[in-house]
C-alpha positions in Angstrom: -33.1 -23.9 -88.5 -32.7 -28.3 -88.4 -34.8 -29.9 -91.2 -37.5 -30.9 -88.9 -39.6 -34.2 -90.1 -41.3 -37.3 -89.6 -40.4 -38.8 -85.9 -38.0 -35.7 -85.3 -40.9 -33.4 -85.4 -42.9 -35.3 -83.1 -40.0 -35.4 -80.4 -39.7 -31.6 -80.5 -43.7 -31.6 -80.7 -43.7 -33.8 -77.3 -40.5 -32.3 -75.9 -42.5 -28.3 -76.3 -46.2 -30.4 -74.8 -43.9 -31.6 -71.4 -42.3 -28.5 -71.3 -46.0 -27.0 -71.5 -47.1 -30.1 -68.8 -44.2 -29.6 -67.0 -45.1 -25.6 -66.1 -48.8 -26.3 -66.0 -48.0 -28.6 -63.2 -45.0 -26.8 -61.0 -46.8 -23.2 -61.5 -47.4 -23.9 -58.0 -43.4 -24.0 -57.1 -43.4 -20.3 -58.3 -46.7 -18.9 -56.6 -48.5 -21.2 -54.0 -46.7 -19.6 -51.4 -47.7 -16.1 -52.6 -50.8 -17.1 -53.1 -51.5 -18.3 -50.1 -51.1 -15.8 -48.3 -52.8 -13.5 -50.2 -50.2 -11.1 -50.5 -50.7 -10.8 -54.6 -53.8 -12.3 -56.3 -53.7 -16.1 -58.2 -54.2 -14.3 -61.5 -51.3 -11.5 -61.2 -49.3 -14.5 -59.5 -49.2 -16.6 -62.7 -48.8 -14.4 -65.3 -46.0 -12.7 -63.1 -44.2 -16.0 -62.7 -45.0 -16.8 -66.5 -42.8 -13.7 -67.6 -40.6 -14.6 -65.2 -39.7 -18.2 -66.2 -39.3 -16.9 -69.4 -36.6 -14.8 -68.4 -35.5 -17.6 -66.2 -35.2 -19.7 -69.0 -32.4 -17.6 -70.9 -30.0 -17.6 -68.1 -28.0 -20.9 -68.8 -27.8 -23.7 -70.6 -25.6 -25.7 -68.3 -28.7 -28.5 -66.9 -29.6 -28.1 -71.2 -26.0 -30.0 -71.2 -26.4 -32.2 -68.5 -29.6 -33.5 -70.2 -28.6 -33.8 -73.8 -25.4 -35.3 -72.6 -24.9 -37.1 -69.3 -27.0 -39.0 -68.7 -27.9 -41.5 -72.1 -25.3 -42.1 -74.7 -26.0 -39.3 -77.5 -24.7 -42.5 -80.1 -27.5 -45.0 -79.0 -30.2 -42.7 -79.1 -33.3 -42.8 -81.6 -36.2 -40.6 -82.8 -38.5 -43.7 -81.3 -37.2 -43.8 -77.8 -36.8 -39.9 -76.8 -40.3 -39.6 -78.1 -41.4 -42.9 -75.6 -39.7 -40.8 -72.4 -41.8 -38.0 -73.5 -44.8 -39.5 -73.6 -43.9 -41.5 -70.1 -42.9 -38.2 -68.6 -46.0 -36.3 -69.3 -48.5 -39.0 -68.6 -47.0 -38.8 -65.2 -47.2 -35.0 -64.9 -51.1 -35.8 -65.8 -51.2 -38.4 -63.7 -50.4 -36.1 -60.4 -51.4 -33.4 -61.8 -54.6 -34.5 -61.1 -53.7 -36.2 -57.7 -52.9 -32.7 -56.4 -49.0 -33.7 -55.9 -46.1 -32.2 -56.4 -44.0 -34.3 -57.7 -40.6 -33.4 -59.4 -41.5 -33.4 -63.6 -37.8 -33.3 -64.4 -37.2 -36.9 -62.3 -40.5 -37.8 -64.5 -37.6 -37.1 -67.4 -35.1 -38.2 -66.5 -37.1 -41.3 -65.6 -38.7 -41.6 -68.7 -35.5 -41.5 -70.3 -33.6 -43.8 -68.5 -37.1 -45.9 -68.4 -37.1 -45.9 -72.6 -33.3 -46.2 -73.0 -33.1 -49.3 -71.2 -35.5 -51.3 -72.7 -34.3 -49.7 -76.3 -30.9 -50.8 -75.8 -29.3 -52.2 -71.7 -28.3 -50.5 -69.7 -25.2 -49.9 -71.6 -27.1 -46.6 -73.3 -27.2 -45.5 -69.8 -24.3 -43.0 -68.5 -24.4 -44.6 -64.9 -22.4 -41.4 -63.6 -24.4 -39.0 -64.5 -27.4 -40.9 -63.5 -25.8 -41.3 -60.0 -24.9 -37.4 -60.1 -29.0 -36.9 -60.4 -30.1 -39.1 -57.6 -27.5 -37.6 -55.4 -29.3 -35.0 -56.1 -32.7 -36.0 -55.8 -31.7 -37.2 -52.1 -29.8 -33.9 -51.3 -31.6 -31.0 -52.4 -34.3 -32.0 -49.9 -32.0 -31.4 -47.2 -30.8 -28.5 -48.7 -34.0 -26.5 -49.3 -35.5 -27.4 -45.8 -32.1 -26.5 -43.7 -32.7 -23.2 -45.9 -35.9 -22.9 -45.5 -35.5 -23.1 -41.7 -32.2 -21.1 -41.3 -33.9 -18.1 -43.0 -36.7 -18.6 -41.1 -34.2 -18.4 -37.8 -32.4 -15.3 -39.1 -35.4 -13.4 -38.8 -36.6 -14.3 -36.0 -33.6 -13.1 -34.9 -33.0 -9.7 -36.2 -37.3 -9.3 -35.9 -37.4 -10.3 -32.5 -38.6 -7.0 -31.0 -40.5 -5.8 -33.6 -44.3 -5.8 -33.0 -46.1 -8.6 -35.2 -48.1 -6.2 -37.3 -44.7 -4.2 -38.4 -43.5 -7.7 -39.4 -46.5 -8.4 -41.2 -46.5 -5.3 -43.2 -43.0 -5.1 -44.2 -43.1 -9.1 -45.4 -46.2 -8.2 -47.5 -44.4 -6.3 -49.0 -40.8 -8.5 -49.3 -42.4 -11.4 -50.1 -44.4 -11.0 -53.9 -40.1 -10.0 -54.9 -39.1 -13.3 -53.1 -41.8 -14.9 -55.4 -40.1 -12.9 -58.2 -36.8 -14.8 -57.7 -38.8 -18.0 -56.7 -40.2 -17.7 -60.4 -37.6 -17.2 -62.0 -34.9 -19.5 -61.2 -37.6 -21.3 -61.5 -37.4 -21.2 -64.8 -33.7 -21.0 -65.0 -33.5 -24.4 -63.5 -36.9 -26.3 -65.8 -36.8 -25.1 -68.7 -33.8 -26.2 -69.5 -34.9 -30.0 -69.1 -36.9 -30.2 -72.7 -34.1 -27.8 -74.2 -31.7 -30.7 -73.7 -33.9 -33.2 -74.3 -34.6 -31.4 -77.8 -30.6 -31.0 -78.8 -29.7 -34.7 -77.9 -32.7 -35.4 -80.4 -30.6 -32.8 -82.9 -27.4 -34.5 -81.9 -28.8 -38.0 -83.0 -30.4 -36.9 -86.1 -27.2 -34.8 -87.2 -28.5 -31.8 -87.3 -26.5 -30.2 -85.2 -22.6 -31.2 -84.4 -22.3 -30.6 -80.7 -24.6 -30.5 -77.6 -24.6 -27.0 -77.8 -28.7 -25.4 -77.7 -29.7 -23.2 -80.6 -31.2 -20.2 -79.6 -34.5 -21.3 -81.2 -35.0 -24.3 -78.8 -34.1 -21.9 -76.2 -37.3 -19.7 -77.3 -39.7 -22.5 -78.5 -39.0 -24.0 -74.6 -39.1 -20.8 -73.0 -42.6 -20.2 -74.2 -44.2 -23.6 -73.8 -43.3 -23.0 -70.2 -44.4 -19.8 -69.1 -47.7 -20.7 -71.5 -48.1 -23.9 -69.0 -47.6 -21.4 -66.1 -49.9 -19.3 -66.7 -53.0 -21.8 -66.7 -51.5 -22.9 -63.3 -51.8 -26.0 -61.4 -53.9 -25.1 -58.9 -54.5 -28.8 -57.4 -51.1 -28.5 -56.6 -50.9 -24.7 -55.1 -53.7 -25.6 -52.6 -51.2 -28.8 -52.0 -48.3 -26.6 -51.8 -49.5 -23.2 -50.1 -52.3 -24.8 -47.5 -51.9 -28.7 -47.4 -48.3 -28.4 -45.8 -47.6 -26.1 -42.7 -49.9 -22.8 -42.5 -48.1 -19.9 -44.5 -47.8 -16.1 -43.8 -46.4 -13.7 -45.9 -42.8 -13.9 -43.7 -43.0 -18.0 -44.2 -43.3 -17.8 -47.8 -40.6 -15.0 -48.4 -38.3 -17.6 -46.5 -39.9 -20.5 -48.0 -39.3 -18.9 -52.1 -35.8 -17.2 -51.0 -34.1 -20.3 -49.5 -35.7 -22.8 -52.5 -34.7 -19.8 -55.2 -31.2 -19.6 -53.8 -30.1 -23.3 -54.2 -32.6 -23.3 -57.6 -29.6 -20.4 -59.1 -26.9 -22.5 -57.5 -27.9 -25.5 -59.4 -28.4 -24.6 -63.0 -25.2 -22.4 -62.6 -23.7 -25.2 -62.3 -25.3 -27.8 -64.2 -27.0 -30.4 -61.9 -30.9 -31.0 -62.6 -32.4 -31.1 -59.7 -35.7 -30.6 -58.8 -37.8 -27.7 -58.1 -40.7 -29.2 -56.2 -38.5 -31.0 -54.2 -36.4 -27.5 -53.2 -39.5 -25.7 -52.3 -41.6 -28.5 -50.7 -39.0 -29.2 -48.1 -38.3 -25.7 -47.9 -41.8 -24.8 -47.3 -41.6 -27.5 -44.3 -38.1 -25.7 -43.0 -39.9 -23.1 -42.3 -43.4 -24.5 -40.8 -40.7 -26.6 -38.4 -39.8 -23.0 -37.1 -42.7 -22.5 -35.0 -43.0 -26.3 -33.8 -42.6 -29.5 -35.5 -47.3 -30.4 -34.7 -47.5 -27.1 -37.8 -45.8 -29.7 -40.3 -49.2 -31.4 -41.5 -46.6 -34.5 -42.1 -49.7 -36.8 -43.3 -49.8 -34.8 -46.3 -46.1 -34.6 -46.4 -46.1 -38.2 -46.2 -47.8 -38.8 -49.4 -45.6 -36.3 -51.1 -43.2 -38.3 -50.0 -44.4 -41.2 -51.3 -44.6 -39.8 -54.6 -41.5 -38.8 -55.5 -39.8 -41.6 -54.1 -42.3 -43.2 -57.1 -41.7 -40.7 -59.6 -38.5 -42.3 -61.1 -39.2 -45.7 -61.2 -43.2 -44.7 -61.9 -42.1 -42.3 -65.2 -39.8 -44.9 -66.5 -42.3 -47.7 -66.5 -44.2 -45.4 -68.2 -42.0 -45.1 -70.6 -40.9 -49.0 -71.4 -44.7 -49.6 -72.3 -44.8 -46.7 -74.7 -41.5 -47.4 -76.2 -42.6 -51.4 -76.4 -46.1 -50.3 -78.1 -44.9 -48.1 -80.5 -42.0 -50.4 -81.6 -44.4 -53.3 -82.1 -46.6 -51.0 -84.4 -43.9 -49.9 -86.4 
């Protein structure tokens, strides 16, 4: 274990609090569809998702390495800067949780990191190639989520064309818990790595570790923090995602979860920090659109889209203000 004192200890605590808020905020990503279709009770859903989030966090560290060394220059990092980035991201998560909007905790963290870095040392501290990758993924991942949800619903409709509605409903009530587990696992595999990357970045800049390899204790603590947050469940966002966008049946929940989880597992493997929220939300829109475009509540979707657009700059602005406040009273 490294020597965790002073600002480094504060950064680690804030990173774990962010992971907790991430699990709380993004619990809906894993459980909203399975709860809204009444296939699984809310209590069972959140406990199962929490356990699978923890398991998924141990799958890979590719995203953590990207966040830890691919967005800002580790040589330019200070503990104050990382603390401000985390505080801004946490504030944004709590703000959007109160509004019931399924925004991206990942983009809140990256926005906070960029905002604090620019305030600390200007744009030279930001690796623009890494930031460009994140922005490209921000645009592309919702399209992949939408396309996967839509395509799976088309395939299911074609295969089960001659099956009666009651038989199909019974079948997908049994299958949806499996897809929900897949979604919860992929959520842990992708999102838990963001805080791992931040703690690794802090340890690297403090000279406590010599490379961007994520220590085992960091993986375990971040996994547990996210699991505990998920166990609480962000119910206002569950209602928006599970019932506010489109009326879901078990078949729709299965298609949305399977499509989104497939995208997330792929991006976790290649180390691209995409938004689980954007992916599952757009997948839900995709399965809804197969019924008819009017089945999707586009007014709610528009509010979500605005929140997506403002997450990066909003979290960045909060982190800038927090950094300036800390710098003034240092």
